[in-house]
C-alpha positions in Angstrom: 159.3 -68.8 -70.9 159.4 -67.7 -74.3 162.1 -68.9 -77.1 162.9 -67.1 -79.8 165.9 -69.1 -80.7 165.2 -70.9 -83.6 168.4 -73.3 -83.1 168.7 -76.2 -81.0 168.7 -75.9 -77.7 167.3 -74.1 -75.1 168.5 -73.6 -71.7 165.3 -72.5 -69.4 165.4 -71.9 -66.5 166.2 -73.0 -63.8 162.8 -71.9 -61.4 163.8 -73.0 -57.9 161.8 -70.0 -56.3 159.0 -71.4 -57.6 159.6 -75.1 -56.3 157.4 -77.2 -53.6 158.3 -79.9 -51.5 157.1 -82.6 -53.5 154.6 -83.2 -56.1 155.6 -80.6 -59.4 154.0 -80.2 -62.0 154.6 -78.0 -64.5 153.2 -77.0 -68.1 154.5 -76.2 -71.0 153.3 -74.6 -74.5 154.3 -75.5 -78.3 153.6 -73.3 -81.0 155.7 -74.0 -83.4 158.1 -76.8 -84.3 158.9 -78.8 -81.7 161.4 -79.6 -78.9 162.5 -82.2 -76.3 161.7 -81.5 -73.2 163.3 -82.4 -69.4 164.0 -81.2 -65.4 166.9 -82.4 -63.9 168.5 -81.5 -60.6 172.0 -80.1 -60.7 173.8 -78.3 -58.5 175.0 -75.2 -59.7 177.4 -74.6 -62.5 176.7 -77.9 -63.4 175.1 -79.2 -67.2 173.5 -82.1 -66.5 172.5 -83.5 -63.4 169.7 -85.9 -62.5 166.7 -86.3 -65.4 163.6 -85.4 -63.2 161.0 -86.1 -66.0 161.6 -85.5 -69.8 159.0 -85.9 -72.7 159.1 -84.8 -76.1 156.1 -81.7 -77.3 155.3 -81.1 -81.2 152.9 -78.1 -81.9 150.6 -77.2 -81.4 150.8 -79.4 -77.9 150.2 -78.2 -74.1 152.0 -80.9 -72.2 152.0 -81.4 -68.0 154.9 -83.0 -66.6 155.3 -84.0 -62.9 158.2 -84.6 -61.2 158.9 -84.6 -57.3 161.2 -82.5 -56.0 163.0 -82.9 -52.1 164.4 -80.0 -49.1 162.5 -77.2 -51.6 164.6 -73.4 -51.2 162.7 -70.9 -48.5 160.4 -69.3 -51.1 160.7 -65.9 -51.6 157.4 -64.3 -51.8 154.5 -64.2 -49.3 153.0 -68.1 -48.6 149.4 -67.1 -49.6 147.2 -67.6 -52.1 145.9 -63.9 -54.1 144.0 -62.4 -56.3 145.0 -60.6 -59.0 144.3 -56.7 -58.0 146.3 -55.0 -58.0 148.5 -56.6 -60.1 147.3 -54.6 -63.0 148.4 -51.1 -61.6 151.9 -53.0 -60.3 153.0 -53.6 -63.4 152.2 -50.3 -65.5 154.1 -48.6 -62.3 156.7 -51.2 -63.6 156.5 -50.0 -67.3 156.4 -45.9 -66.4 159.4 -46.5 -64.3 161.1 -48.4 -67.0 160.0 -45.9 -69.4 161.3 -42.6 -67.3 164.2 -44.6 -65.7 163.7 -44.3 -62.6 166.1 -47.1 -60.8 165.0 -46.7 -57.1 161.3 -48.3 -58.4 162.6 -50.3 -60.7 164.8 -52.0 -58.4 161.7 -52.3 -55.1 159.8 -53.8 -57.6 162.4 -56.4 -58.2 162.5 -57.4 -54.6 161.3 -61.0 -54.9 163.8 -61.7 -58.4 166.6 -59.9 -55.9 165.8 -62.3 -52.6 166.0 -65.5 -54.2 169.6 -64.5 -56.3 170.5 -63.5 -53.0 169.7 -67.0 -51.9 171.5 -67.9 -54.8 174.6 -66.0 -53.5 173.8 -63.5 -55.8 176.0 -60.3 -54.6 174.4 -57.5 -54.0 176.3 -54.7 -55.5 176.5 -57.0 -58.4 173.0 -56.7 -58.7 172.8 -53.1 -58.5 175.4 -52.6 -61.1 172.8 -54.9 -63.3 169.9 -52.6 -62.6 171.4 -49.8 -63.1 172.6 -50.3 -66.8 169.3 -51.8 -67.7 166.9 -48.5 -66.7 170.3 -45.6 -67.4 171.0 -47.7 -70.7 168.4 -50.4 -71.7 166.0 -49.8 -74.7 162.3 -50.6 -74.4 159.4 -52.1 -75.3 155.8 -53.3 -74.4 153.2 -55.7 -74.1 150.5 -54.6 -73.2 147.8 -57.6 -74.2 148.8 -59.7 -70.9 146.3 -62.1 -70.3 147.6 -62.7 -66.0 147.6 -66.8 -64.8 147.6 -67.6 -61.7 149.9 -70.8 -59.6 150.8 -72.2 -56.5 147.4 -71.9 -55.9 147.8 -67.8 -56.3 150.5 -67.8 -54.8 152.1 -66.8 -58.3 150.4 -65.0 -61.0 152.5 -64.8 -64.2 151.1 -62.1 -66.9 152.5 -63.1 -70.6 151.4 -61.5 -74.1 149.8 -63.6 -76.6 152.6 -64.6 -78.2 154.3 -66.1 -74.8 156.6 -62.6 -74.3 157.9 -61.1 -71.4 154.6 -57.6 -70.9 158.2 -55.5 -71.0 161.7 -56.1 -73.2 164.4 -54.6 -72.5 167.4 -54.6 -75.0 171.0 -53.6 -73.5 173.4 -52.5 -76.1 177.0 -52.8 -75.3 180.5 -54.1 -76.0 179.2 -55.3 -79.7 176.3 -56.9 -78.5 173.0 -56.6 -76.6 171.7 -58.3 -73.7 168.0 -58.7 -73.5 166.3 -59.0 -70.3 163.2 -59.5 -70.0 160.6 -58.8 -66.8 157.4 -58.4 -66.0 156.2 -61.3 -66.0 156.1 -63.7 -62.5 154.4 -62.2 -59.5 153.4 -62.5 -56.0 153.2 -61.0 -53.0 156.7 -60.1 -51.2 155.3 -58.6 -47.2 152.1 -57.5 -48.6 152.8 -55.9 -51.4 153.9 -57.0 -55.5 156.8 -58.0 -56.7 158.8 -59.4 -59.9 160.1 -63.1 -58.6 161.6 -64.2 -61.9 162.5 -63.2 -65.1 
């Protein structure tokens, strides 16, 4: 996750949909400053929980953290490795949908993310409202120089710009403030088709 917030605290994640049973590794890159990193296991709504691994990371540094997970959730994406064939075309189609304010295409490209949210108890009508507002009222910006990296043995692909930002950033101005949705960064095959599986 890209964190542009210069404040003292940032809560990244969750990334439960990427957990595998047993050993897990997470690679962190710090481009400026320093941070105390903590990965923890907690129940929904908890702000604290059992610490699985922690580290202090100081720029410029890349650190790999390892921890173990039990009872990992069922993955929403296909459990087979794939190369990135067709991924650039999928991202291009998603960008076109955002530009055209095409709700149906945007909705369909987020099937994996929607499945993960549904497994977490998020009602479908709430997802529909959120995506409708994002597509209809959001002001998008696009990052074109995206580098793709495989994860989970090729089952998930990460596409990020050189600055670590997502390919699509959508600002939604409402109620006197701005909410930002980042998308297009985490892809996997769901029922054989490319899909967003995380923001």
